[in-house]
Each structure stands twice: as C-alpha cells, then as structure tokens.
C-alpha positions as CSV (number, residue, x, y, z in Angstrom):
1,M,-30.5,0.7,-4.3
2,K,-28.2,2.2,-1.7
3,N,-27.9,-1.1,0.2
4,I,-24.3,-2.1,0.4
5,D,-24.5,-5.0,2.8
6,R,-24.2,-7.6,0.1
7,V,-21.1,-6.2,-1.5
8,V,-17.9,-8.3,-1.1
9,T,-14.4,-7.1,-1.2
10,A,-11.4,-9.1,-2.5
11,V,-8.0,-7.6,-1.6
12,L,-5.1,-8.8,-3.7
13,G,-2.1,-9.5,-1.4
14,G,0.5,-8.9,-4.1
15,G,3.3,-10.8,-5.6
16,Q,6.9,-11.1,-4.4
17,G,7.4,-7.3,-4.1
18,T,10.9,-7.4,-5.5
19,R,11.0,-3.6,-6.0
20,L,10.5,-3.2,-2.2
21,W,13.4,-5.5,-1.4
22,P,14.8,-5.9,1.3
23,L,11.6,-4.8,3.1
24,T,9.9,-7.8,1.5
25,K,12.7,-10.2,2.4
26,H,10.8,-11.7,5.4
27,R,7.2,-10.5,4.7
28,A,4.5,-9.9,2.1
29,K,4.4,-6.4,0.6
30,P,1.0,-5.6,2.3
31,A,2.6,-6.4,5.7
32,V,5.3,-3.8,5.3
33,P,5.1,-1.3,8.3
34,L,3.8,2.2,7.5
35,G,3.8,5.4,9.4
36,G,5.4,4.0,12.5
37,K,2.5,1.8,13.7
38,F,0.4,0.6,10.7
39,R,0.8,-1.9,7.9
40,L,0.1,-1.3,4.3
41,I,-2.8,-3.8,4.4
42,D,-4.6,-1.6,7.0
43,I,-5.3,1.0,4.3
44,P,-7.6,-1.0,1.9
45,L,-9.2,-2.9,4.8
46,S,-10.0,0.3,6.6
47,N,-11.4,1.9,3.5
48,S,-13.7,-1.1,2.9
49,L,-14.9,-1.1,6.5
50,H,-15.6,2.6,6.5
51,A,-17.8,2.1,3.4
52,G,-19.8,-0.5,5.3
53,I,-18.4,-3.4,3.3
54,D,-17.3,-5.9,6.0
55,K,-17.3,-9.2,4.0
56,I,-13.6,-9.2,2.9
57,Y,-11.4,-11.8,1.4
58,L,-7.6,-11.3,1.4
59,L,-5.7,-13.3,-1.2
60,T,-2.1,-14.0,-0.2
61,Q,0.8,-16.0,-1.5
62,F,4.4,-14.9,-0.8
63,N,6.0,-14.6,2.7
64,S,2.5,-14.3,4.2
65,A,3.0,-15.5,7.7
66,S,3.4,-12.0,9.3
67,L,0.5,-10.7,7.2
68,H,-1.8,-13.5,8.4
69,R,-0.8,-12.9,12.0
70,H,-1.4,-9.1,11.7
71,V,-4.8,-9.6,10.1
72,A,-5.8,-12.3,12.7
73,W,-4.9,-10.1,15.6
74,T,-6.5,-6.9,14.2
75,Y,-9.7,-7.7,12.3
76,R,-12.0,-9.5,14.7
77,F,-15.7,-9.0,14.5
78,D,-18.3,-9.6,17.3
79,V,-20.8,-12.4,17.1
80,F,-23.7,-10.0,16.5
81,R,-22.6,-9.1,12.9
82,N,-21.9,-11.1,9.8
83,G,-18.6,-9.4,8.9
84,F,-15.3,-11.1,8.4
85,V,-11.8,-10.8,6.9
86,N,-11.0,-14.3,5.5
87,I,-7.5,-15.1,4.3
88,L,-7.4,-17.1,1.1
89,A,-3.8,-18.3,0.8
90,A,-2.6,-19.9,-2.4
91,Q,-3.0,-23.7,-2.2
92,Q,-3.3,-26.7,-4.4
93,T,-6.8,-27.9,-5.2
94,I,-8.5,-30.4,-7.4
95,E,-9.1,-27.7,-9.9
96,S,-5.6,-26.2,-9.8
97,R,-2.2,-27.3,-8.8
98,E,-0.6,-23.9,-9.6
99,W,0.2,-20.9,-7.5
100,Y,-1.5,-17.6,-8.4
101,Q,-0.2,-16.6,-11.8
102,G,-1.4,-13.0,-11.6
103,T,-4.2,-10.8,-10.2
104,A,-6.9,-12.3,-12.3
105,D,-5.8,-15.9,-11.7
106,A,-5.8,-15.3,-7.9
107,V,-9.4,-14.3,-8.1
108,R,-10.2,-17.1,-10.5
109,Q,-8.8,-19.7,-8.1
110,N,-10.9,-18.4,-5.3
111,L,-14.0,-17.5,-7.3
112,Q,-16.4,-20.0,-5.6
113,R,-15.4,-18.7,-2.1
114,I,-15.7,-15.0,-3.1
115,L,-19.2,-15.6,-4.6
116,F,-20.4,-17.9,-1.8
117,T,-22.5,-15.2,-0.1
118,D,-24.2,-14.3,-3.4
119,P,-22.8,-10.7,-3.5
120,S,-24.5,-7.8,-5.3
121,E,-21.1,-6.6,-6.5
122,V,-17.5,-7.7,-6.1
123,L,-15.0,-4.9,-5.2
124,I,-11.4,-5.7,-6.0
125,L,-8.7,-3.7,-4.3
126,A,-4.9,-3.8,-4.1
127,G,-3.1,-4.4,-0.8
128,D,-0.3,-2.0,-1.3
129,Q,-1.7,1.5,-2.0
130,L,-2.2,4.6,0.1
131,Y,-5.5,6.5,-0.2
132,L,-8.7,7.4,1.7
133,M,-11.6,6.8,-0.8
134,D,-15.3,6.7,-0.3
135,L,-15.7,3.1,-1.7
136,A,-19.5,3.3,-1.2
137,E,-19.6,6.1,-3.7
138,F,-17.5,4.0,-6.0
139,V,-20.0,1.2,-5.8
140,F,-23.1,3.5,-6.1
141,L,-21.7,5.1,-9.3
142,H,-21.2,1.7,-10.7
143,R,-24.9,0.8,-10.0
144,D,-26.2,4.2,-11.3
145,S,-24.3,4.0,-14.6
146,G,-25.6,0.4,-15.3
147,A,-22.0,-0.7,-15.8
148,D,-20.8,-4.2,-15.9
149,I,-17.4,-3.2,-14.7
150,T,-16.2,0.1,-13.2
151,I,-12.5,1.0,-12.9
152,A,-11.2,3.6,-10.5
153,V,-8.9,6.0,-12.3
154,T,-6.9,9.0,-11.3
155,P,-5.7,12.0,-13.4
156,V,-2.0,12.0,-14.3
157,T,0.2,14.0,-16.6
158,P,1.7,12.6,-19.8
159,D,5.2,12.1,-18.3
160,K,3.7,9.4,-16.0
161,A,1.9,7.5,-18.7
162,A,4.5,4.8,-19.0
163,S,3.8,3.7,-15.5
164,F,0.1,3.1,-15.8
165,G,-2.7,1.6,-17.9
166,I,-4.3,4.6,-19.6
167,M,-8.0,4.9,-20.5
168,Q,-9.8,6.8,-23.2
169,V,-13.4,7.5,-22.5
170,D,-16.5,8.9,-24.2
171,S,-18.8,11.7,-23.0
172,D,-20.6,9.3,-20.6
173,W,-17.2,8.2,-19.1
174,R,-17.5,4.8,-20.7
175,I,-14.1,3.4,-21.6
176,T,-13.5,3.2,-25.4
177,S,-9.9,2.1,-25.4
178,F,-7.2,1.0,-23.0
179,V,-3.4,1.1,-23.5
180,E,-1.0,-0.5,-21.0
181,K,1.9,1.7,-20.1
182,P,2.1,3.7,-23.4
183,T,5.5,5.2,-24.4
184,D,4.8,6.4,-27.9
185,P,4.2,10.2,-27.7
186,K,1.6,10.0,-30.5
187,V,-0.4,7.3,-28.7
188,V,-0.2,9.3,-25.4
189,T,-1.5,12.4,-27.2
190,E,-4.5,10.5,-28.6
191,L,-5.4,9.4,-25.1
192,L,-5.5,12.9,-23.6
193,L,-8.8,14.2,-22.2
194,T,-10.7,16.6,-24.4
195,E,-11.4,20.2,-23.4
196,T,-15.0,19.4,-22.7
197,Q,-14.0,16.5,-20.4
198,L,-11.5,18.7,-18.6
199,R,-14.2,21.4,-18.0
200,R,-16.5,18.7,-16.5
201,L,-13.8,17.7,-14.1
202,G,-13.1,21.4,-13.2
203,F,-9.6,21.3,-14.7
204,P,-8.1,24.0,-16.9
205,E,-8.8,23.4,-20.5
206,N,-5.1,23.6,-21.5
207,R,-4.1,21.0,-18.9
208,E,-2.7,17.8,-20.5
209,T,-4.4,15.1,-18.5
210,L,-4.7,11.3,-18.8
211,L,-6.8,8.9,-16.9
212,A,-4.7,6.2,-15.2
213,S,-6.0,2.9,-13.8
214,M,-5.6,2.6,-10.0
215,G,-6.0,-1.2,-10.1
216,M,-9.3,-1.0,-8.3
217,Y,-12.5,-2.5,-9.8
218,V,-16.2,-3.1,-9.2
219,F,-17.6,-6.1,-11.1
220,K,-21.1,-7.5,-11.5
221,P,-20.6,-11.1,-10.2
222,D,-21.9,-12.7,-13.4
223,V,-19.6,-10.6,-15.5
224,L,-16.6,-11.4,-13.2
225,T,-17.5,-15.1,-13.6
226,K,-17.6,-15.0,-17.4
227,V,-14.4,-13.1,-17.9
228,L,-12.5,-15.4,-15.6
229,T,-14.0,-18.8,-16.5
230,E,-14.3,-18.3,-20.2
231,T,-10.6,-17.1,-20.6
232,T,-7.2,-18.1,-19.3
233,F,-6.1,-14.5,-18.6
234,T,-3.9,-14.1,-15.6
235,D,-3.8,-10.3,-15.1
236,F,-6.7,-7.8,-14.8
237,G,-4.8,-4.7,-16.2
238,K,-3.0,-6.2,-19.1
239,E,-5.6,-8.8,-20.3
240,V,-9.0,-8.8,-18.6
241,I,-9.8,-5.1,-19.0
242,P,-8.8,-4.7,-22.7
243,F,-10.9,-7.9,-23.4
244,A,-13.9,-6.7,-21.4
245,I,-14.0,-3.2,-23.0
246,E,-15.0,-4.8,-26.3
247,R,-17.7,-6.9,-24.9
248,Y,-19.1,-5.2,-21.8
249,K,-20.1,-1.8,-20.4
250,V,-16.9,-0.7,-18.7
251,Y,-17.0,2.8,-17.0
252,V,-14.6,4.9,-15.0
253,Y,-14.9,6.3,-11.5
254,I,-12.6,9.4,-11.4
255,Y,-10.8,9.9,-8.1
256,T,-8.9,13.2,-7.6
257,G,-7.8,12.7,-4.0
258,Y,-4.4,11.5,-2.7
259,W,-3.4,8.1,-4.0
260,E,0.1,6.6,-4.0
261,D,1.1,3.2,-5.4
262,I,3.8,1.9,-3.1
263,G,5.9,0.3,-5.8
264,T,9.5,1.2,-4.9
265,I,11.7,2.0,-2.0
266,K,11.8,5.6,-3.2
267,S,8.0,6.0,-3.3
268,F,7.7,4.2,0.1
269,H,10.3,6.5,1.7
270,K,8.6,9.6,0.2
271,A,5.1,8.5,1.2
272,N,6.1,7.9,4.8
273,L,7.9,11.3,5.2
274,E,5.0,13.1,3.7
275,L,3.0,12.0,6.7
276,T,5.2,14.2,8.9
277,V,4.3,17.6,7.3
278,P,1.8,19.9,9.0
279,L,-1.0,19.1,6.5
280,P,-0.2,15.6,5.2
281,P,-1.8,14.5,1.9
282,L,-3.0,11.3,3.7
283,N,-4.9,12.4,6.8
284,L,-4.3,9.8,9.6
285,Y,-6.0,12.1,12.1
286,S,-9.6,11.8,11.0
287,S,-12.1,11.3,13.8
288,T,-14.6,9.7,11.4
289,K,-12.3,7.5,9.3
290,P,-9.4,6.3,11.3
291,I,-6.9,3.7,9.9
292,Y,-7.5,0.5,11.9
293,T,-4.5,-1.5,13.1
294,H,-3.4,-4.0,15.8
295,P,-3.9,-2.4,19.3
296,R,-0.7,-2.9,21.3
297,F,-1.4,-1.3,24.7
298,L,1.9,0.5,24.8
299,P,2.8,3.5,26.9
300,G,3.3,6.9,25.4
301,A,6.6,8.0,23.8
302,K,9.2,9.1,26.4
303,I,11.4,12.0,25.3
304,N,14.4,13.0,27.5
305,R,16.1,16.3,26.5
306,C,15.7,15.9,22.8
307,E,15.3,18.1,19.7
308,V,12.3,16.9,17.6
309,I,11.3,18.8,14.4
310,Q,8.4,17.8,12.1
311,S,8.4,14.1,13.1
312,I,6.1,11.3,14.2
313,L,7.0,9.5,17.4
314,C,5.0,6.4,18.1
315,E,4.0,4.9,21.3
316,G,6.4,2.8,23.4
317,S,9.5,4.6,22.1
318,I,12.2,6.1,24.3
319,L,14.5,8.9,23.0
320,T,17.4,10.3,25.1
321,C,19.5,13.4,24.4
322,S,19.0,12.9,20.7
323,S,17.9,14.9,17.6
324,V,15.1,13.8,15.2
325,K,14.2,15.8,12.1
326,N,11.6,15.1,9.4
327,S,11.4,11.4,10.4
328,I,9.1,8.7,11.6
329,I,10.0,6.8,14.8
330,G,8.1,3.6,15.1
331,I,6.8,1.7,18.1
332,R,9.3,0.6,20.8
333,T,12.2,2.5,19.2
334,M,15.2,3.1,21.5
335,I,17.4,6.1,20.5
336,R,20.4,6.7,22.7
337,E,22.5,9.8,23.6
338,G,24.1,12.0,21.0
339,T,22.3,10.4,18.0
340,E,21.0,12.4,15.0
341,I,18.3,11.1,12.7
342,E,17.1,13.0,9.7
343,N,14.8,12.3,6.7
344,S,14.5,8.6,7.9
345,V,12.0,6.0,8.7
346,V,12.8,4.0,11.8
347,M,10.2,1.1,12.1
348,G,11.0,0.2,15.7
349,A,10.8,-3.1,17.4
350,T,8.4,-6.0,17.9
351,F,9.4,-6.5,21.6
352,Y,11.1,-4.9,24.5
353,E,14.5,-6.2,25.4
354,H,15.0,-6.7,29.2
355,G,18.1,-7.3,31.2
356,V,21.8,-6.7,30.4
357,T,23.3,-8.3,27.3
358,D,26.9,-8.5,25.9
359,D,25.5,-8.0,22.4
360,I,24.6,-4.7,20.8
361,P,21.2,-3.8,22.4
362,L,18.0,-3.4,20.4
363,G,17.6,0.0,18.9
364,I,20.0,2.8,17.9
365,G,23.2,3.3,19.9
366,K,25.0,6.5,21.1
367,N,26.5,9.2,18.8
368,C,25.1,7.8,15.6
369,V,24.2,9.8,12.4
370,I,21.4,8.4,10.3
371,K,20.1,10.3,7.2
372,N,17.9,9.4,4.3
373,S,17.5,5.8,5.5
374,I,14.9,3.2,6.3
375,I,15.7,1.1,9.4
376,D,13.5,-2.0,9.5
377,L,12.1,-3.7,12.7
378,D,14.3,-5.2,15.4
379,V,17.5,-3.8,14.1
380,R,20.5,-3.4,16.4
381,I,22.8,-0.4,15.6
382,G,25.9,0.0,17.7
383,N,27.6,3.2,18.9
384,D,29.3,5.8,16.6
385,V,27.6,4.4,13.5
386,T,27.2,6.7,10.4
387,I,24.5,5.8,7.8
388,T,24.4,8.7,5.3
389,N,25.5,7.3,1.9
390,A,27.9,10.2,1.7
391,K,29.3,8.9,-1.7
392,G,25.8,9.1,-3.2
393,I,25.6,5.5,-4.4
394,E,22.4,4.8,-6.2
395,F,22.3,1.0,-5.9
396,Y,24.1,-1.5,-3.7
397,E,23.3,-4.9,-2.2
398,S,24.9,-6.7,0.8
399,E,23.8,-9.0,3.6
400,T,23.6,-6.1,6.1
401,Y,22.2,-3.3,4.0
402,S,20.9,-2.3,0.6
403,I,20.8,1.0,-1.3
404,R,17.9,1.9,-3.6
405,S,17.7,5.2,-5.4
406,G,20.3,6.6,-2.9
407,I,18.2,5.5,0.1
408,V,20.0,3.1,2.6
409,V,17.8,0.3,3.9
410,I,18.8,-1.8,6.9
411,P,16.8,-5.1,6.8
412,K,14.8,-6.6,9.6
413,G,16.8,-8.1,12.5
414,V,20.3,-7.0,11.2
415,T,23.0,-5.9,13.6
416,I,25.3,-3.0,12.6
417,P,28.6,-3.1,14.7
418,D,30.1,-0.1,16.5
419,G,31.8,2.5,14.3
420,T,30.3,1.3,11.0
421,V,30.2,3.8,8.2
422,I,27.7,3.3,5.3
C-alpha cells in the first residue's frame, strides 16, 4: 500500500501571469527566478522528486521557451531508472484546436499522455507556489481515507477568505461544501471550523479558522477521467471540485507548514526577502531535501571591502566597495563602488561580459542607491542612478520600469542611463 512508484505528477505551468508583469514579459510564471539562483518551477519538481514520484509531466503554454530550456538542462535522469520530466506544451491536435482554457482543460487535453503509464494516482500541482511538503504523506492519506479526490488545504483567517476557495468539512475531514472566494461575512462565518475540529488540529478553540484550497490535488485516475471527459469544465477550483463534491468522496489533506502562492509582485518580493532572515520560513538549507536547480559551475561570490547585512549572495557575483542590506544578490551580479542596495531582489545575469564596451556595462554602476526594488536578469544600470520611489507611487508603467504596490521593477535586459532617478 505504501508503494509510490506508480504515482504520476502533473504540474500546471500557469497562464499569462499578468499580476507578475513585467517579470512575465519574456518568460512563463514558473520560470521566474527565485532566491538568487532557483526558478519557481524548481519548488514543485523538487517536492515531487523528494517524495519518490519521478514520473512528472509539465503542462506549459505562455512564453515557455526559457522554462523548457531550464527544465531540459536541469532534470535529467540516468538510463537505469524510469523517471522523467516531460514537457507537454499546448498544441493543436485532432481532438482539440484550442489552447488550454484553464487548469482542468490543460489536464483534459493531455489526459491520454498523463495516464499512459497506468498510474495508481495522479498528483496535480501548481508551478508557482513556495512550500516544502511531504507529498508522499499527501498521497498515503488519500489512499488510507478511501477518497476519490483529496485536496491540500491550509488554515487561513477570515480576512483572507476572499482570496481562496474555502472548504467546509465533516468530522472525518470529508468536504461537504465549497465556496470560491467568499466575501459575504455570513457565508464566511458558516464555513469556520468548529471547536472540535480546532482541538483536533491543536489550535485554540476561539481561533477563527477556515480551510483554504492550495490548488493541489490527488485523483484516482478513473475519477479524473470521468470528471474531465463527462463535462466541459475548464477550471479545477471553480468548477470541477464543486461538481465532484456532490458525486464523489472528496477529502482534505491539512497542511500547516509554510506555503506562499506567488500571485503578485508584492508577494514575490516579500517571499524572496523572507529567505534572508536568520530562520527563514522556507528552509533552503536542508541536507535531506534540497531544492534542485540547474548546476552552473560558477566560482564563489567575491566581496571586496563591502558591508553586507542579512543578505544572500549567490555564486559568480562580484561586489566592490558597496553596501547590501536585507537583499538577494543573484548569480553573476556585478555591483560597483559606492552603491547601496537595500530591501531589494537583484536577479543577476545569464552571462559574463568580457572586454571593454562603450555601452553601460552589465550589472549595477557606481554610486547608485537602490531600495525596495526588483532588478531582473541582464539589466544594465549606469552610474549615479537612484531607484527608491521616493514619491511613494503605487502603480506606474513604462518601457524601462514598472511600479507595483510601491515596488519598482526593472524588466529583463533594460538599460538605465547614468543619473536616472526613479
């Protein structure tokens, strides 16, 4: 019963990622760099591999070239095992001439491929979330409960209800009702966990708690086939799950660890900077469950007479006479004399620039001040540049930079001239 070799994972590559613009201007959302050296897609793939589930399909559609390249370079298995990470890009077929219309439709259009190995269960994950979860435990609970479908949920407070699909469960943790992003206070109150349920979870009895869907599912293959082939539903959360609750045994798997849905620039910025604290909520320093990514064979970071406070400096970067506070400095980043960086994510570069050029060199120039910002890959910032959003602008859009929730974002490959003030 504990054999997990036959489980198959399907990772949803996401839609256009408009709320993460301009980070998704040239790439799919799961390909967005994270923590200086990783990509968002590394999180679900690593979690699946740590559980022993190594038959993985990645369903992609928008701006997927860099995502495909990263996966092809990173997830290679030796010839003595049957594992794989196969990319299933949206395509026209005899059965369908349409692009993926939603999460459920993406799985439906690839159902024959996903079920090709005759899996015992199908595990469906999102490609843009941060967490370290024991997915084997998730699958085993699904089996032990006799469920047709199991949904991973996390406890949230009522003020966050409008952002999630909220579950109501019985004493056996079987879902009895589901409401997508409720805003009516009366409805939210009806969905609160009971005192008995709170005690079973080890929570205070007076704590107002809801169970929110994490967008992660375990399906029996025959049930997955029925709910997709016998309906035209396009989305799991909004349509498939409410439909299935009335017809199948749908249970919850309650996860109380760290989980962050990277849906906005603000949440992305916050999640990255949380990695720099002494005890980060997402542990990237585990010796037993590392996050896998593309090995680059870069030298260690070089630091010349710098002040560095609570920051992550990734390999291949060179910092000279500069100050870095509460920030992430990505691979191959060049930071020159007199520059100050604070509360920022600098993603670095995809290559080293050799030789003398008349253009602004790759990296960050001299005597710059950068605060509360995200600097994408391969950006060129001249000397004496100030990026601080001193006027406190909440939203702005231009060719060379964007502002979201007060955070300045410099898109990939942009050049910022000397003396610019943002």
